MARTI-130187 format. One line per field, with one value per atom (N, C-alpha, C, CB): residue number from 0; y, x negated, z; residue in three letters. Coordinates in Angstrom, 1 decimal. Glycine has a CB too. Example, Ala and Ser with C-alpha at 12.3 -4.5 7.8 and 13.67 -1.06 7.14 Angstrom:
k [0_0_0_0_1_1_1_1]
yy [-5.7_-4.5_-3.3_-4.5_-2.2_-1.1_0.0_-0.6]
xx [-13.2_-12.3_-13.2_-11.3_-12.8_-13.7_-12.9_-14.1]
zz [7.8_7.8_7.8_9.0_7.1_7.1_7.9_5.7]
r [ALA_ALA_ALA_ALA_SER_SER_SER_SER]
***
This chain:
k [0_0_0_0_1_1_1_1_2_2_2_2_3_3_3_3_4_4_4_4_5_5_5_5_6_6_6_6_7_7_7_7_8_8_8_8_9_9_9_9_10_10_10_10_11_11_11_11_12_12_12_12_13_13_13_13_14_14_14_14_15_15_15_15_16_16_16_16_17_17_17_17_18_18_18_18_19_19_19_19_20_20_20_20_21_21_21_21_22_22_22_22_23_23_23_23_24_24_24_24_25_25_25_25_26_26_26_26_27_27_27_27_28_28_28_28_29_29_29_29_30_30_30_30_31_31_31_31_32_32_32_32_33_33_33_33_34_34_34_34_35_35_35_35_36_36_36_36_37_37_37_37_38_38_38_38_39_39_39_39_40_40_40_40_41_41_41_41_42_42_42_42_43_43_43_43_44_44_44_44_45_45_45_45_46_46_46_46_47_47_47_47_48_48_48_48_49_49_49_49_50_50_50_50_51_51_51_51_52_52_52_52_53_53_53_53_54_54_54_54_55_55_55_55_56_56_56_56_57_57_57_57_58_58_58_58_59_59_59_59_60_60_60_60_61_61_61_61_62_62_62_62_63_63_63_63_64_64_64_64_65_65_65_65_66_66_66_66_67_67_67_67_68_68_68_68_69_69_69_69_70_70_70_70_71_71_71_71_72_72_72_72_73_73_73_73_74_74_74_74_75_75_75_75_76_76_76_76_77_77_77_77_78_78_78_78_79_79_79_79_80_80_80_80_81_81_81_81_82_82_82_82_83_83_83_83_84_84_84_84_85_85_85_85_86_86_86_86_87_87_87_87_88_88_88_88_89_89_89_89_90_90_90_90_91_91_91_91_92_92_92_92_93_93_93_93_94_94_94_94]
yy [126.5_127.5_128.8_127.0_130.0_131.3_132.3_130.9_132.8_133.2_133.6_134.8_133.6_134.1_133.2_134.9_131.1_130.5_129.9_130.2_129.1_128.5_126.9_129.9_126.0_124.7_124.3_123.7_123.3_122.5_121.5_123.2_120.7_119.4_119.0_118.4_118.6_118.0_116.0_118.9_115.7_114.2_114.0_113.2_113.0_111.7_111.5_110.5_110.8_110.2_108.1_109.9_107.4_107.0_107.1_106.6_108.0_109.0_109.2_111.4_109.4_110.6_108.6_112.1_107.5_106.6_105.5_106.2_105.6_104.2_105.2_103.8_106.3_106.5_107.0_106.9_106.9_106.3_104.9_106.4_104.1_102.1_102.8_101.0_102.6_103.0_103.8_104.1_104.7_105.0_103.8_105.4_102.9_102.1_100.5_102.5_101.1_99.0_100.1_97.3_100.7_100.9_100.3_101.9_100.5_99.7_97.8_100.6_97.1_95.8_95.4_95.5_96.2_95.6_96.6_95.7_96.7_96.2_96.5_95.0_97.7_97.2_97.3_97.5_96.1_96.3_96.9_96.6_97.6_98.1_99.7_97.9_100.2_100.9_100.9_100.8_100.1_99.1_100.0_97.2_99.7_99.4_100.6_98.3_101.5_103.5_103.7_104.9_103.4_103.4_102.6_103.5_101.5_100.5_100.7_99.4_101.0_100.7_99.4_100.6_98.1_97.4_96.1_98.2_96.7_95.8_95.3_96.2_96.4_97.2_96.2_99.8_96.4_95.3_94.0_95.6_93.4_92.4_92.0_92.6_93.3_92.4_92.7_92.6_93.5_93.6_91.9_94.7_91.9_90.7_89.7_90.1_89.0_88.2_88.1_88.1_89.2_89.6_89.0_90.6_89.5_89.8_87.7_91.4_86.6_85.7_85.2_84.9_85.2_84.7_85.0_84.8_86.5_87.1_86.2_89.5_85.4_84.5_83.2_84.9_82.9_81.3_81.4_81.4_82.9_82.6_83.1_82.7_83.1_83.5_84.8_83.1_85.8_87.1_88.1_87.5_87.9_87.8_87.3_87.9_87.6_86.8_87.2_86.0_86.6_86.9_87.0_87.3_88.2_87.3_88.6_87.8_87.9_89.2_89.8_89.8_90.9_92.0_93.2_92.5_92.2_93.3_92.0_93.6_92.7_91.8_91.9_91.7_90.7_91.4_90.8_90.7_92.5_91.5_90.5_91.9_89.1_88.2_89.4_86.5_89.0_88.9_89.3_88.2_88.4_88.2_89.7_85.7_88.9_91.0_91.3_92.1_92.3_93.8_93.8_93.9_93.3_93.2_93.9_91.7_92.9_93.3_94.3_92.1_94.4_95.7_97.2_96.4_97.3_98.5_97.8_100.4_96.6_95.6_95.4_93.4_94.8_94.8_95.6_95.0_96.2_97.6_98.0_98.8_98.5_98.1_97.6_98.6_96.2_95.2_94.7_93.8_95.1_95.1_95.9_95.4_97.5_99.1_98.8_100.2_98.0_97.2_96.3_96.6_95.7_94.6_94.3_93.8_95.8_96.3_96.7_96.9_97.9_98.4_97.9_98.9_96.9_96.4_95.3_96.1_95.4_94.1_94.8_93.4_95.9_97.2_97.6_98.6_97.9_98.2_97.3_98.9_95.8_95.1_94.5_94.0_94.6_93.8_94.5_93.8]
xx [-131.5_-132.5_-132.4_-134.2_-132.5_-133.4_-134.4_-134.3_-134.1_-135.3_-136.5_-134.8_-136.5_-137.4_-138.6_-136.8_-138.0_-138.4_-138.9_-138.2_-139.8_-140.5_-141.2_-142.0_-140.9_-142.3_-142.3_-142.6_-143.9_-144.6_-145.4_-145.1_-144.9_-145.4_-145.8_-144.4_-147.3_-147.9_-148.1_-149.6_-148.2_-147.7_-149.0_-146.0_-149.2_-150.3_-150.6_-149.9_-151.5_-152.0_-150.7_-155.3_-151.0_-149.8_-148.4_-149.8_-147.9_-146.4_-145.9_-147.0_-147.1_-146.6_-145.9_-148.6_-147.6_-147.5_-146.2_-148.7_-146.3_-145.0_-143.9_-144.5_-143.6_-142.6_-142.1_-142.2_-143.0_-143.1_-142.8_-144.6_-143.2_-142.6_-141.3_-143.6_-141.1_-139.7_-138.9_-139.8_-138.4_-138.8_-138.3_-140.5_-139.1_-138.9_-138.7_-139.8_-138.3_-137.5_-136.4_-138.2_-135.7_-134.5_-133.3_-134.7_-134.3_-133.9_-134.1_-135.6_-133.4_-133.5_-134.7_-132.5_-135.3_-136.8_-137.6_-137.1_-139.1_-140.0_-140.9_-140.0_-142.1_-142.9_-143.8_-142.9_-144.1_-146.2_-147.3_-146.7_-146.6_-147.2_-147.5_-146.7_-146.0_-145.9_-146.7_-144.5_-146.9_-146.8_-148.8_-146.1_-148.9_-150.8_-151.3_-151.6_-149.7_-150.0_-150.4_-148.0_-149.4_-149.2_-149.7_-148.3_-150.0_-150.9_-151.9_-150.8_-153.4_-154.6_-155.0_-154.7_-155.7_-156.3_-155.5_-157.8_-155.5_-155.4_-154.2_-155.7_-153.4_-151.7_-151.6_-151.5_-151.8_-151.2_-151.5_-150.6_-152.6_-153.2_-151.3_-154.8_-151.3_-150.3_-149.5_-150.4_-148.5_-148.1_-147.4_-148.7_-148.0_-148.1_-147.3_-150.2_-148.1_-147.7_-146.5_-148.5_-145.4_-144.4_-144.0_-144.2_-144.2_-143.0_-142.9_-143.0_-144.1_-144.0_-142.9_-145.6_-143.4_-142.3_-140.4_-142.8_-141.1_-139.0_-138.8_-138.5_-139.7_-139.0_-139.3_-139.5_-139.6_-139.6_-137.0_-141.0_-137.1_-135.8_-135.0_-135.6_-135.5_-134.3_-134.4_-132.7_-134.7_-134.4_-134.9_-135.1_-136.1_-136.9_-137.4_-137.3_-137.9_-138.8_-138.9_-138.5_-140.5_-141.0_-141.8_-141.0_-141.9_-142.7_-144.1_-140.8_-144.4_-145.8_-146.1_-146.3_-144.1_-144.7_-143.7_-145.0_-143.6_-142.0_-142.0_-139.7_-141.2_-140.2_-139.2_-140.2_-138.3_-136.5_-136.0_-135.2_-134.8_-134.3_-133.4_-134.0_-132.6_-132.1_-130.3_-132.8_-128.9_-128.1_-128.0_-127.9_-128.8_-128.5_-130.0_-129.2_-131.4_-132.1_-131.9_-132.8_-130.9_-129.9_-129.6_-128.3_-128.7_-127.7_-128.2_-127.7_-129.7_-130.9_-131.6_-132.1_-131.7_-132.5_-133.9_-131.1_-132.1_-133.2_-133.9_-132.0_-133.6_-133.9_-135.6_-132.6_-135.6_-136.8_-137.8_-136.3_-137.3_-137.7_-138.7_-136.2_-137.9_-139.0_-139.5_-139.6_-139.0_-140.0_-140.7_-139.4_-141.1_-142.5_-143.1_-142.4_-143.0_-143.6_-144.5_-142.9_-143.4_-143.8_-144.7_-142.9_-144.8_-145.5_-146.5_-144.7_-147.1_-148.0_-148.9_-147.6_-148.6_-149.0_-149.8_-148.2_-148.9_-149.5_-150.6_-148.8_-150.6_-152.2_-152.9_-152.4_-152.6_-154.2_-153.9_-154.2_-153.6_-154.2_-154.3_-153.5_-154.3_-154.2_-155.5_-152.7_-156.0_-157.4_-158.5_-157.6]
zz [93.9_94.8_94.4_94.8_95.6_95.4_94.1_96.3_94.4_93.1_94.2_91.8_95.6_96.1_96.8_96.8_96.4_96.3_95.6_96.6_95.4_94.1_94.7_93.6_93.4_93.7_93.2_94.5_92.9_92.3_92.7_91.6_91.8_92.3_91.1_93.0_91.5_90.2_90.4_90.1_89.1_89.7_88.8_89.2_89.5_89.2_88.1_89.5_87.7_86.0_86.8_85.8_87.9_87.7_87.8_88.0_88.2_88.5_86.4_89.5_86.0_84.9_84.0_83.6_83.6_83.0_83.6_83.0_84.6_85.1_84.4_87.5_85.1_84.5_83.3_85.1_82.3_80.7_80.7_80.0_80.9_81.6_82.0_83.4_83.0_83.5_82.2_85.0_81.5_80.2_79.8_80.0_79.0_78.1_78.3_77.4_79.9_80.1_80.4_81.9_79.1_79.0_78.2_78.8_78.0_76.0_75.9_74.3_75.8_75.5_74.9_74.8_73.8_73.2_73.8_71.4_73.9_74.6_73.6_75.1_73.2_72.4_72.8_71.3_73.1_72.8_73.0_72.1_71.8_71.4_72.3_70.2_72.3_73.1_74.8_73.0_75.3_76.1_76.1_75.5_75.2_75.4_75.1_74.3_75.1_74.7_76.3_74.0_77.3_78.2_78.8_78.4_79.4_80.2_80.0_80.0_81.4_81.5_80.6_82.9_80.5_80.5_82.0_80.4_83.3_84.3_84.5_85.4_84.6_84.6_82.9_84.6_82.2_81.9_81.3_81.4_82.3_82.6_83.2_83.8_84.3_85.6_85.3_87.2_84.1_83.7_82.9_83.4_82.1_81.0_82.5_80.3_83.3_83.8_84.6_84.3_85.2_85.2_84.6_85.1_82.6_82.1_81.7_80.4_82.4_81.6_83.4_80.7_84.2_84.8_84.7_85.9_84.2_84.1_82.7_83.7_81.9_80.7_80.8_79.3_82.2_83.0_83.0_85.8_83.9_84.2_83.7_85.3_82.2_80.9_81.0_81.1_81.4_81.4_80.2_82.7_79.3_78.2_77.6_78.0_76.7_74.9_74.6_73.8_75.4_74.0_72.5_74.2_72.2_70.1_70.0_67.7_69.2_68.7_68.7_68.1_68.4_68.5_69.7_66.9_70.6_71.7_72.7_70.7_74.0_74.6_74.4_75.6_74.0_74.2_75.4_72.8_76.2_77.0_77.0_77.6_77.4_77.0_77.6_77.7_77.3_78.2_79.4_78.2_80.4_82.3_81.8_83.8_80.8_81.4_81.4_81.4_80.7_80.3_81.6_79.1_81.5_83.6_84.5_84.7_84.5_85.8_85.4_86.2_83.6_83.3_84.7_82.8_85.3_85.8_87.5_86.1_87.6_89.3_88.5_89.6_87.3_86.1_86.2_84.9_85.9_85.3_86.5_85.0_88.2_88.9_89.9_88.9_89.9_90.3_89.0_91.1_88.3_87.1_87.6_85.5_88.3_88.8_89.3_89.7_90.7_92.0_92.1_92.4_91.3_91.2_90.3_91.2_89.5_89.0_89.9_88.3_90.5_91.3_92.4_91.5_93.6_94.4_94.4_94.9_93.0_92.2_92.1_90.6_92.0_91.8_93.0_90.5_93.8_95.4_95.8_96.5_95.5_96.8_96.1_97.3_95.6_94.8_95.2_93.1]
r [MET_MET_MET_MET_SER_SER_SER_SER_LYS_LYS_LYS_LYS_GLU_GLU_GLU_GLU_MET_MET_MET_MET_SER_SER_SER_SER_PHE_PHE_PHE_PHE_TYR_TYR_TYR_TYR_SER_SER_SER_SER_GLN_GLN_GLN_GLN_GLN_GLN_GLN_GLN_THR_THR_THR_THR_ASP_ASP_ASP_ASP_TYR_TYR_TYR_TYR_HIS_HIS_HIS_HIS_GLU_GLU_GLU_GLU_ARG_ARG_ARG_ARG_PHE_PHE_PHE_PHE_SER_SER_SER_SER_LYS_LYS_LYS_LYS_LEU_LEU_LEU_LEU_SER_SER_SER_SER_GLY_GLY_GLY_GLY_ILE_ILE_ILE_ILE_MET_MET_MET_MET_GLN_GLN_GLN_GLN_PHE_PHE_PHE_PHE_PRO_PRO_PRO_PRO_VAL_VAL_VAL_VAL_ILE_ILE_ILE_ILE_SER_SER_SER_SER_LYS_LYS_LYS_LYS_GLU_GLU_GLU_GLU_ALA_ALA_ALA_ALA_LEU_LEU_LEU_LEU_LYS_LYS_LYS_LYS_ASP_ASP_ASP_ASP_ILE_ILE_ILE_ILE_LEU_LEU_LEU_LEU_LYS_LYS_LYS_LYS_GLU_GLU_GLU_GLU_GLU_GLU_GLU_GLU_GLU_GLU_GLU_GLU_LEU_LEU_LEU_LEU_LYS_LYS_LYS_LYS_PHE_PHE_PHE_PHE_PHE_PHE_PHE_PHE_ARG_ARG_ARG_ARG_GLU_GLU_GLU_GLU_ARG_ARG_ARG_ARG_MET_MET_MET_MET_LYS_LYS_LYS_LYS_GLU_GLU_GLU_GLU_TYR_TYR_TYR_TYR_GLU_GLU_GLU_GLU_GLU_GLU_GLU_GLU_LYS_LYS_LYS_LYS_GLY_GLY_GLY_GLY_LEU_LEU_LEU_LEU_VAL_VAL_VAL_VAL_LYS_LYS_LYS_LYS_GLU_GLU_GLU_GLU_ASN_ASN_ASN_ASN_GLU_GLU_GLU_GLU_GLU_GLU_GLU_GLU_SER_SER_SER_SER_TYR_TYR_TYR_TYR_VAL_VAL_VAL_VAL_LEU_LEU_LEU_LEU_THR_THR_THR_THR_THR_THR_THR_THR_ASP_ASP_ASP_ASP_GLY_GLY_GLY_GLY_VAL_VAL_VAL_VAL_PHE_PHE_PHE_PHE_TRP_TRP_TRP_TRP_GLY_GLY_GLY_GLY_ASN_ASN_ASN_ASN_ASN_ASN_ASN_ASN_LEU_LEU_LEU_LEU_SER_SER_SER_SER_SER_SER_SER_SER_ASP_ASP_ASP_ASP_VAL_VAL_VAL_VAL_ILE_ILE_ILE_ILE_ILE_ILE_ILE_ILE_TYR_TYR_TYR_TYR_VAL_VAL_VAL_VAL_LEU_LEU_LEU_LEU_GLU_GLU_GLU_GLU_LYS_LYS_LYS_LYS_LEU_LEU_LEU_LEU_PHE_PHE_PHE_PHE_LYS_LYS_LYS_LYS_SER_SER_SER_SER]
***
């Protein structure tokens, strides 16, 4: 970009929070405490719904403190991250 040009973009609250969610999903262990700090109550409810589906498919194991990606879950990690974000946002805006 040249010195004469500048660019400014303001991120929405959604963009900021879901960017953080995407970031923590890059790791095989997703802390439930971290999720509570990022997502609002309704968003967290939808997140849990999707994670339950992933658990049924053998992609995630849930314990008291976290969600742990299985070997298959790690392989599909970026897809899961994208899918869960889309799922939560669609649920929010279709409600």
